[in-house]
C-alpha positions in Angstrom: 1.5 -34.0 25.1 3.3 -31.2 26.8 6.3 -31.0 23.9 3.4 -30.6 21.1 2.5 -27.4 23.5 5.3 -25.1 21.8 4.6 -25.9 18.1 1.0 -25.7 18.7 1.2 -22.3 19.6 4.1 -20.8 17.0 2.0 -22.4 14.2 -1.3 -20.9 15.7 0.7 -17.5 15.7 2.1 -18.0 12.4 -1.3 -18.4 11.1 -2.7 -15.1 12.7 0.2 -13.1 11.6 -0.1 -14.7 8.1 -4.0 -13.7 8.0 -3.7 -10.3 9.4 -1.0 -9.4 6.9 -2.9 -10.8 3.8 -6.2 -9.6 5.0 -5.4 -6.2 6.4 -2.1 -4.7 6.2 -1.3 -5.4 2.8 -4.3 -3.9 1.3 -3.8 -1.0 3.6 -0.3 -0.6 2.2 -1.4 -0.9 -1.7 -3.9 1.5 -0.9 -1.5 3.8 0.7 1.2 3.3 -2.4 -1.9 3.6 -4.9 -3.2 7.3 -3.8 0.1 8.4 -3.0 0.9 7.5 -6.9 -2.2 9.2 -8.2 -1.4 12.0 -6.0 2.2 12.7 -7.9 0.6 12.0 -11.1 -2.4 14.7 -10.6 0.8 17.1 -9.7 2.6 16.5 -12.8 -0.3 17.2 -14.9 -1.8 20.3 -13.1 2.2 21.6 -13.4 2.3 20.9 -16.9 -0.9 22.5 -17.9 0.3 26.5 -17.4 3.3 26.0 -19.3 1.2 24.8 -22.6 -1.2 27.2 -21.6 1.7 30.2 -21.5 3.3 28.8 -24.5 -0.3 28.9 -26.9 -0.4 32.5 -25.9 2.3 33.6 -27.7 
């Protein structure tokens, strides 16, 4: 029975880490990257508007 103890510890540790990654870490990283992409897109749109407005004035 003592031979199974390290294997059980590794299996439970792996299940715990994979559950935490799947349910907590990956959604947080996805949200952060998505917010960064949207923020970058909004900056690009804001920078393009004044150029178009200036061109239409001439």
